[in-house]
Backbone as JSON Lines, residues from 0, in Angstrom:
{"i":0,"aa":"X","n":[25.5,-11.02,-12.29],"ca":[24.33,-11.58,-11.64],"c":[23.88,-10.71,-10.09]}
{"i":1,"aa":"X","n":[24.86,-10.57,-9.41],"ca":[24.81,-10.09,-8.03],"c":[24.36,-8.76,-8.25]}
{"i":2,"aa":"X","n":[24.92,-7.75,-9.12],"ca":[24.53,-6.61,-9.47],"c":[23.01,-6.25,-9.73]}
{"i":3,"aa":"X","n":[22.31,-7.22,-10.32],"ca":[21.08,-7.49,-10.59],"c":[20.18,-7.96,-9.32]}
{"i":4,"aa":"X","n":[20.73,-8.76,-8.24],"ca":[20.04,-9.05,-7.17],"c":[19.83,-7.85,-6.51]}
{"i":5,"aa":"X","n":[21.18,-7.14,-6.2],"ca":[21.4,-5.66,-5.44],"c":[20.38,-4.98,-5.53]}
{"i":6,"aa":"X","n":[20.11,-4.64,-7.28],"ca":[19.07,-3.87,-7.5],"c":[17.72,-4.13,-7.22]}
{"i":7,"aa":"X","n":[17.42,-5.49,-7.27],"ca":[15.96,-5.73,-6.9],"c":[15.83,-6.01,-5.47]}
{"i":8,"aa":"X","n":[16.96,-5.89,-4.54],"ca":[16.91,-5.83,-3.16],"c":[16.79,-4.36,-3.05]}
{"i":9,"aa":"X","n":[17.38,-3.57,-3.53],"ca":[17.16,-2.16,-3.04],"c":[15.75,-1.64,-3.72]}
{"i":10,"aa":"X","n":[15.25,-2.25,-4.72],"ca":[13.92,-1.68,-5.51],"c":[13.04,-1.92,-3.98]}
{"i":11,"aa":"X","n":[13.27,-3.61,-3.67],"ca":[12.47,-3.84,-2.54],"c":[12.23,-2.93,-1.52]}
{"i":12,"aa":"X","n":[13.61,-2.52,-0.99],"ca":[13.45,-1.68,0.14],"c":[12.71,-0.65,-0.06]}
{"i":13,"aa":"X","n":[13.13,0.01,-1.27],"ca":[12.4,1.19,-1.48],"c":[11.09,1.37,-1.39]}
{"i":14,"aa":"X","n":[10.52,0.11,-2.2],"ca":[8.92,-0.05,-1.78],"c":[8.13,-0.33,-0.38]}
{"i":15,"aa":"X","n":[9.3,-0.95,0.42],"ca":[8.77,-1.01,1.9],"c":[8.94,0.02,2.18]}
{"i":16,"aa":"X","n":[9.86,1.16,2.4],"ca":[10.04,2.35,2.93],"c":[9.04,3.01,2.6]}
{"i":17,"aa":"X","n":[8.62,2.91,1.04],"ca":[7.48,3.84,0.91],"c":[6.06,3.29,1.57]}
{"i":18,"aa":"X","n":[5.99,2.19,1.73],"ca":[4.6,1.74,2.27],"c":[4.61,2.11,3.74]}
{"i":19,"aa":"X","n":[5.85,2.13,4.42],"ca":[5.65,2.51,5.69],"c":[5.66,3.76,6.08]}
{"i":20,"aa":"X","n":[6.39,4.84,5.32],"ca":[6.25,6.24,5.4],"c":[4.79,6.52,4.9]}
{"i":21,"aa":"X","n":[4.28,5.78,4.17],"ca":[3.05,6.23,3.72],"c":[2.1,6.1,5.19]}
{"i":22,"aa":"X","n":[2.13,4.88,5.63],"ca":[1.11,4.89,6.47],"c":[1.44,5.21,7.85]}
{"i":23,"aa":"X","n":[2.7,5.53,8.04],"ca":[3.39,6.07,9.85],"c":[2.42,7.07,10.54]}
{"i":24,"aa":"X","n":[2.06,8.17,9.58],"ca":[1.51,9.25,10.53],"c":[-0.31,8.68,10.95]}
{"i":25,"aa":"X","n":[-0.93,7.89,10.1],"ca":[-1.92,7.08,10.27],"c":[-1.93,6.25,11.48]}
{"i":26,"aa":"X","n":[-0.99,5.3,11.65],"ca":[-0.66,4.41,12.81],"c":[-0.54,4.92,14.12]}
{"i":27,"aa":"X","n":[0.23,6.32,13.94],"ca":[0.54,6.99,14.9],"c":[-0.49,7.74,15.55]}
{"i":28,"aa":"X","n":[-1.51,8.33,14.58],"ca":[-2.84,8.67,15.51],"c":[-3.83,7.62,15.74]}
{"i":29,"aa":"X","n":[-3.5,6.13,15.36],"ca":[-4.38,5.39,16.01],"c":[-3.73,4.9,16.98]}
{"i":30,"aa":"X","n":[-2.34,4.45,17.22],"ca":[-2.07,4.23,18.49],"c":[-2.33,5.33,19.35]}
{"i":31,"aa":"X","n":[-1.81,6.39,19.29],"ca":[-2.14,7.33,20.22],"c":[-3.9,7.42,20.85]}
{"i":32,"aa":"X","n":[-4.67,7.21,19.94],"ca":[-6.29,7.43,20.34],"c":[-6.58,5.99,20.61]}
{"i":33,"aa":"X","n":[-5.89,5.1,20.73],"ca":[-6.28,3.65,20.95],"c":[-7.23,3.35,21.72]}
{"i":34,"aa":"X","n":[-6.85,4.08,23.13],"ca":[-7.93,3.69,24.17],"c":[-9.04,4.53,24.06]}
{"i":35,"aa":"X","n":[-9.23,5.2,23.4],"ca":[-10.44,6.06,22.94],"c":[-11.25,5.2,22.12]}
{"i":36,"aa":"X","n":[-10.86,4.43,21.2],"ca":[-11.45,3.72,20.22],"c":[-11.63,2.3,20.87]}
{"i":37,"aa":"X","n":[-11.27,1.63,21.82],"ca":[-11.68,0.68,22.43],"c":[-12.12,0.74,23.83]}
{"i":38,"aa":"X","n":[-12.77,1.88,24.33],"ca":[-13.11,2.37,25.33],"c":[-14.18,1.44,26.01]}
{"i":39,"aa":"X","n":[-15.15,1.06,25.23],"ca":[-16.2,0.02,25.64],"c":[-16.05,-1.24,24.67]}
{"i":40,"aa":"X","n":[-16.64,-2.52,25.37],"ca":[-16.61,-3.58,24.36],"c":[-17.27,-3.25,23.13]}
{"i":41,"aa":"X","n":[-18.53,-2.85,23.07],"ca":[-18.92,-2.4,21.72],"c":[-18.35,-1.69,20.93]}
{"i":42,"aa":"X","n":[-17.56,-0.98,21.3],"ca":[-16.4,-0.18,20.42],"c":[-15.36,-1.21,19.95]}
{"i":43,"aa":"X","n":[-14.98,-1.92,21.04],"ca":[-13.83,-2.71,20.51],"c":[-13.96,-4.06,19.64]}
{"i":44,"aa":"X","n":[-15.38,-4.36,19.68],"ca":[-15.98,-5.47,18.63],"c":[-16.43,-5.04,17.44]}
{"i":45,"aa":"X","n":[-17.12,-3.68,17.57],"ca":[-17.18,-2.8,16.33],"c":[-15.72,-2.58,15.51]}
{"i":46,"aa":"X","n":[-14.98,-1.91,16.29],"ca":[-13.42,-1.69,15.47],"c":[-12.8,-2.95,14.92]}
{"i":47,"aa":"X","n":[-13.07,-4.2,15.53],"ca":[-12.51,-5.2,15.05],"c":[-13.32,-5.78,13.83]}
{"i":48,"aa":"X","n":[-14.49,-5.84,13.82],"ca":[-15.63,-6.46,12.31],"c":[-14.98,-5.18,11.39]}
{"i":49,"aa":"X","n":[-15.04,-3.98,11.77],"ca":[-14.65,-3.26,10.78],"c":[-13.35,-3.33,9.83]}
{"i":50,"aa":"X","n":[-12.33,-3.62,11.02],"ca":[-10.83,-4.31,10.66],"c":[-11.0,-5.18,9.58]}
{"i":51,"aa":"X","n":[-11.63,-6.23,10.09],"ca":[-11.89,-7.42,9.21],"c":[-12.28,-7.34,7.8]}
{"i":52,"aa":"X","n":[-13.6,-6.26,7.84],"ca":[-14.13,-6.1,6.38],"c":[-13.0,-5.43,5.42]}
{"i":53,"aa":"X","n":[-12.48,-4.4,6.17],"ca":[-11.55,-3.68,5.47],"c":[-10.16,-4.36,5.17]}
{"i":54,"aa":"X","n":[-9.81,-5.05,5.96],"ca":[-8.73,-6.38,5.61],"c":[-8.94,-7.2,4.52]}
{"i":55,"aa":"X","n":[-9.92,-7.54,4.41],"ca":[-10.66,-8.57,3.59],"c":[-11.01,-7.96,2.05]}
{"i":56,"aa":"X","n":[-11.13,-6.48,2.27],"ca":[-11.28,-5.81,0.83],"c":[-10.03,-5.26,0.37]}
{"i":57,"aa":"X","n":[-9.03,-5.28,1.23],"ca":[-7.81,-4.77,0.73],"c":[-7.09,-6.25,0.11]}
{"i":58,"aa":"X","n":[-7.38,-7.29,0.74],"ca":[-7.0,-8.24,0.29],"c":[-7.61,-8.79,-1.14]}
{"i":59,"aa":"X","n":[-8.72,-8.65,-1.45],"ca":[-9.44,-8.94,-2.53],"c":[-8.82,-7.97,-3.67]}
{"i":60,"aa":"X","n":[-8.64,-6.82,-3.15],"ca":[-8.13,-5.55,-4.17],"c":[-6.36,-6.48,-4.66]}
{"i":61,"aa":"X","n":[-5.88,-6.22,-3.3],"ca":[-4.16,-7.09,-3.83],"c":[-4.22,-8.25,-4.92]}
{"i":62,"aa":"X","n":[-4.87,-9.22,-4.19],"ca":[-5.05,-10.25,-5.23],"c":[-5.83,-10.37,-6.69]}
{"i":63,"aa":"X","n":[-6.53,-9.06,-6.95],"ca":[-7.16,-8.69,-8.01],"c":[-8.52,-9.62,-8.27]}
{"i":64,"aa":"X","n":[-8.95,-9.83,-7.2],"ca":[-10.23,-10.81,-7.12],"c":[-11.31,-10.01,-6.68]}
{"i":65,"aa":"X","n":[-11.28,-8.68,-6.62],"ca":[-12.32,-7.72,-6.42],"c":[-13.5,-7.82,-7.52]}
{"i":66,"aa":"X","n":[-14.63,-8.16,-7.35],"ca":[-15.51,-7.75,-8.33],"c":[-15.86,-6.7,-9.34]}
{"i":67,"aa":"X","n":[-15.68,-6.53,-10.51],"ca":[-15.7,-5.62,-11.42],"c":[-16.87,-5.24,-11.41]}
{"i":68,"aa":"X","n":[-18.04,-5.35,-11.78],"ca":[-19.32,-5.21,-12.21],"c":[-20.1,-5.3,-10.72]}
{"i":69,"aa":"X","n":[-19.75,-4.75,-9.46],"ca":[-20.76,-4.73,-7.87],"c":[-21.66,-3.99,-8.23]}
{"i":70,"aa":"X","n":[-22.96,-4.31,-7.96],"ca":[-23.93,-3.52,-8.08],"c":[-24.11,-2.6,-7.06]}
{"i":71,"aa":"X","n":[-24.28,-1.25,-7.36],"ca":[-24.27,-0.32,-6.4],"c":[-25.15,-0.69,-5.32]}
{"i":72,"aa":"X","n":[-25.98,-1.15,-5.05],"ca":[-26.63,-1.74,-3.74],"c":[-25.74,-2.59,-2.93]}
{"i":73,"aa":"X","n":[-24.92,-3.07,-3.67],"ca":[-23.95,-4.15,-2.69],"c":[-22.82,-3.13,-2.51]}
{"i":74,"aa":"X","n":[-22.33,-2.15,-3.16],"ca":[-21.33,-1.21,-2.75],"c":[-21.91,-0.4,-1.46]}
{"i":75,"aa":"X","n":[-22.93,0.13,-1.83],"ca":[-23.61,1.12,-0.36],"c":[-23.85,-0.03,0.58]}
{"i":76,"aa":"X","n":[-24.08,-1.18,0.49],"ca":[-24.11,-1.98,1.73],"c":[-23.1,-2.16,2.23]}
{"i":77,"aa":"X","n":[-21.99,-2.42,1.73],"ca":[-20.65,-2.79,2.05],"c":[-20.2,-1.67,2.63]}
{"i":78,"aa":"X","n":[-20.3,-0.21,2.19],"ca":[-19.69,1.0,2.72],"c":[-20.52,1.11,3.98]}
{"i":79,"aa":"X","n":[-22.09,1.09,3.98],"ca":[-22.67,1.13,5.14],"c":[-22.25,0.33,6.49]}
{"i":80,"aa":"X","n":[-22.08,-0.81,6.02],"ca":[-21.68,-1.91,6.98],"c":[-20.43,-1.46,7.65]}
{"i":81,"aa":"X","n":[-19.09,-1.05,6.77],"ca":[-17.94,-0.47,7.4],"c":[-18.27,0.59,8.19]}
{"i":82,"aa":"X","n":[-19.0,1.79,7.67],"ca":[-19.17,2.99,8.55],"c":[-19.88,2.7,9.69]}
{"i":83,"aa":"X","n":[-20.78,1.8,9.97],"ca":[-21.37,1.13,11.34],"c":[-20.57,0.36,12.09]}
{"i":84,"aa":"X","n":[-19.74,-0.14,11.55],"ca":[-18.35,-0.89,12.03],"c":[-17.38,-0.1,12.66]}
{"i":85,"aa":"X","n":[-17.08,1.06,12.02],"ca":[-16.02,1.7,12.22],"c":[-16.6,3.14,12.74]}
{"i":86,"aa":"X","n":[-17.55,2.81,13.71],"ca":[-17.97,4.22,14.41],"c":[-17.4,4.83,15.23]}
{"i":87,"aa":"X","n":[-16.44,4.0,15.82],"ca":[-15.43,4.46,16.89],"c":[-14.55,5.49,16.53]}
{"i":88,"aa":"X","n":[-14.14,5.42,15.1],"ca":[-13.07,6.21,14.75],"c":[-13.51,7.11,13.44]}
{"i":89,"aa":"X","n":[-14.75,7.18,13.57],"ca":[-15.54,8.13,12.34],"c":[-15.38,9.56,12.84]}
{"i":90,"aa":"X","n":[-15.17,9.89,14.32],"ca":[-15.21,11.3,14.82],"c":[-13.68,11.68,14.38]}
{"i":91,"aa":"X","n":[-12.8,11.15,14.23],"ca":[-11.37,11.23,13.7],"c":[-10.96,11.04,12.6]}
{"i":92,"aa":"X","n":[-11.96,10.64,11.85],"ca":[-11.89,10.62,10.01],"c":[-11.15,11.79,9.32]}
{"i":93,"aa":"X","n":[-11.21,13.16,9.86],"ca":[-10.75,13.95,9.09],"c":[-8.89,14.08,9.49]}
{"i":94,"aa":"X","n":[-9.08,13.93,10.69],"ca":[-7.62,13.96,11.08],"c":[-6.89,12.3,10.78]}
{"i":95,"aa":"X","n":[-7.62,11.33,10.38],"ca":[-7.1,10.33,9.78],"c":[-6.62,10.58,8.33]}
{"i":96,"aa":"X","n":[-7.85,11.19,7.53],"ca":[-7.29,11.46,6.06],"c":[-6.26,12.28,6.13]}
{"i":97,"aa":"X","n":[-6.32,13.24,6.95],"ca":[-5.02,14.25,6.91],"c":[-3.93,13.75,6.94]}
{"i":98,"aa":"X","n":[-3.64,12.95,8.3],"ca":[-2.54,12.01,8.0],"c":[-2.23,10.91,6.95]}
{"i":99,"aa":"X","n":[-3.07,10.51,6.44],"ca":[-3.02,9.67,5.38],"c":[-2.48,10.53,3.99]}
{"i":100,"aa":"X","n":[-2.97,11.59,3.9],"ca":[-2.58,12.68,2.78],"c":[-1.16,13.06,3.04]}
{"i":101,"aa":"X","n":[-1.01,13.07,4.41],"ca":[0.77,13.75,4.48],"c":[1.68,12.6,4.45]}
{"i":102,"aa":"X","n":[1.12,11.28,4.76],"ca":[2.26,10.45,4.56],"c":[2.16,10.18,3.49]}
{"i":103,"aa":"X","n":[1.37,9.98,2.39],"ca":[1.45,9.54,1.13],"c":[2.36,10.56,0.34]}
{"i":104,"aa":"X","n":[1.84,12.01,0.63],"ca":[2.64,13.12,0.29],"c":[4.2,12.83,0.29]}
{"i":105,"aa":"X","n":[4.38,12.61,1.76],"ca":[6.03,12.5,2.15],"c":[6.78,11.12,1.5]}
{"i":106,"aa":"X","n":[5.96,10.21,1.6],"ca":[6.52,9.1,0.81],"c":[7.17,9.21,-0.53]}
{"i":107,"aa":"X","n":[5.87,10.04,-1.5],"ca":[5.91,10.07,-2.68],"c":[7.29,11.2,-3.26]}
{"i":108,"aa":"X","n":[7.63,12.05,-2.2],"ca":[8.32,12.94,-2.15],"c":[9.85,12.35,-2.2]}
{"i":109,"aa":"X","n":[9.82,11.35,-1.02],"ca":[11.13,10.78,-0.69],"c":[11.74,9.62,-1.75]}
{"i":110,"aa":"X","n":[10.53,8.71,-2.19],"ca":[10.87,7.5,-2.9],"c":[10.65,7.39,-4.12]}
{"i":111,"aa":"X","n":[9.82,8.46,-4.86],"ca":[9.65,8.32,-6.2],"c":[10.92,8.45,-7.18]}
{"i":112,"aa":"X","n":[11.47,9.54,-6.79],"ca":[13.02,9.43,-7.49],"c":[13.68,8.32,-7.61]}
{"i":113,"aa":"X","n":[14.22,7.87,-6.52],"ca":[15.1,6.92,-6.16],"c":[14.54,5.43,-7.02]}
{"i":114,"aa":"X","n":[13.28,5.18,-6.84],"ca":[12.65,4.17,-7.49],"c":[12.53,4.15,-8.99]}
{"i":115,"aa":"X","n":[12.46,5.34,-9.32],"ca":[12.64,5.65,-10.86],"c":[13.74,5.38,-11.27]}
{"i":116,"aa":"X","n":[14.96,5.87,-10.57],"ca":[16.48,5.53,-11.01],"c":[16.76,4.07,-10.99]}
{"i":117,"aa":"X","n":[16.21,3.42,-9.89],"ca":[16.71,2.23,-9.59],"c":[16.32,1.25,-10.8]}
{"i":118,"aa":"X","n":[14.62,1.73,-11.16],"ca":[14.05,1.01,-12.23],"c":[14.78,1.11,-13.52]}
{"i":119,"aa":"X","n":[15.18,2.3,-13.45],"ca":[15.61,2.73,-15.09],"c":[17.17,1.6,-14.61]}
{"i":120,"aa":"X","n":[17.71,1.71,-13.96],"ca":[19.25,0.79,-14.06],"c":[19.22,-0.41,-14.15]}
{"i":121,"aa":"X","n":[17.84,-0.96,-13.72],"ca":[17.43,-2.44,-13.7],"c":[17.17,-2.7,-15.22]}
{"i":122,"aa":"X","n":[16.43,-1.91,-15.89],"ca":[15.95,-2.16,-17.17],"c":[16.97,-2.06,-18.08]}
{"i":123,"aa":"X","n":[18.22,-0.98,-17.95],"ca":[18.99,-0.73,-18.46],"c":[20.07,-2.44,-18.64]}
{"i":124,"aa":"X","n":[20.44,-2.72,-17.4],"ca":[21.08,-3.58,-17.0],"c":[20.14,-5.31,-17.92]}
{"i":125,"aa":"X","n":[19.15,-5.15,-18.1],"ca":[18.39,-6.4,-18.3],"c":[18.34,-6.08,-20.15]}
{"i":126,"aa":"X","n":[18.32,-4.73,-20.9],"ca":[18.46,-4.74,-21.84],"c":[20.25,-5.27,-22.72]}
{"i":127,"aa":"X","n":[21.2,-4.65,-21.69],"ca":[22.74,-4.93,-22.04],"c":[22.56,-6.43,-21.92]}
{"i":128,"aa":"X","n":[22.01,-7.38,-21.14],"ca":[21.92,-8.85,-20.84],"c":[21.54,-9.22,-22.36]}
{"i":129,"aa":"X","n":[20.37,-8.83,-22.53],"ca":[19.49,-9.15,-24.05],"c":[20.35,-9.12,-25.32]}
{"i":130,"aa":"X","n":[21.06,-8.0,-25.27],"ca":[22.14,-7.41,-26.48],"c":[23.22,-8.42,-26.44]}
{"i":131,"aa":"X","n":[23.76,-8.62,-25.0],"ca":[25.0,-9.69,-25.1],"c":[24.64,-10.99,-25.39]}
{"i":132,"aa":"X","n":[23.36,-11.32,-24.9],"ca":[23.08,-12.69,-25.76],"c":[22.81,-12.66,-26.82]}
{"i":133,"aa":"X","n":[22.16,-11.83,-27.4],"ca":[21.95,-11.74,-28.97],"c":[23.33,-11.83,-29.83]}
{"i":134,"aa":"X","n":[23.95,-10.96,-29.21],"ca":[25.26,-11.08,-30.15],"c":[26.27,-12.28,-30.08]}
{"i":135,"aa":"X","n":[26.52,-13.0,-28.86],"ca":[26.78,-14.42,-28.71],"c":[26.32,-15.41,-29.88]}
{"i":136,"aa":"X","n":[25.01,-15.22,-29.97],"ca":[24.25,-16.05,-30.77],"c":[24.55,-16.05,-32.38]}
{"i":137,"aa":"X","n":[24.1,-14.49,-32.49],"ca":[24.52,-14.39,-34.12],"c":[25.84,-13.89,-34.28]}
{"i":138,"aa":"X","n":[26.45,-13.19,-33.57],"ca":[28.05,-12.96,-33.47],"c":[27.97,-11.26,-34.21]}
{"i":139,"aa":"X","n":[27.05,-10.45,-34.23],"ca":[26.46,-9.06,-34.03],"c":[25.59,-8.96,-33.62]}
{"i":140,"aa":"X","n":[25.27,-7.64,-33.57],"ca":[24.15,-6.96,-33.04],"c":[23.21,-6.37,-34.16]}
């Protein structure tokens, strides 16, 4: 039982590492350019409202509450609102997307193989436990 908990903890750690590695380049650029993004009160309020909208959409997607059949007018309205809200960082959008691409690529290269290996070990242990339980019940496999 302890080995399964270690595998779960290791898998959780790998997923956290993947996530942090993926977003680290984008966060670095945002932190470096933060003073430009909030140089005026209008930019700061705009950035905050865009961030709230973005986090709300991410939360909806994470909890699978995002409407499936959203009308195109609503989609374009939301995207327009986000674009106007995030106007302060749109000038750096190419740089931010490049950083996001590089971060995701690095995370994929570093963490995909260990995650797959740990999942295989975990599934193997689960299968062995099921077979052992079945053998105890029936006396044969």
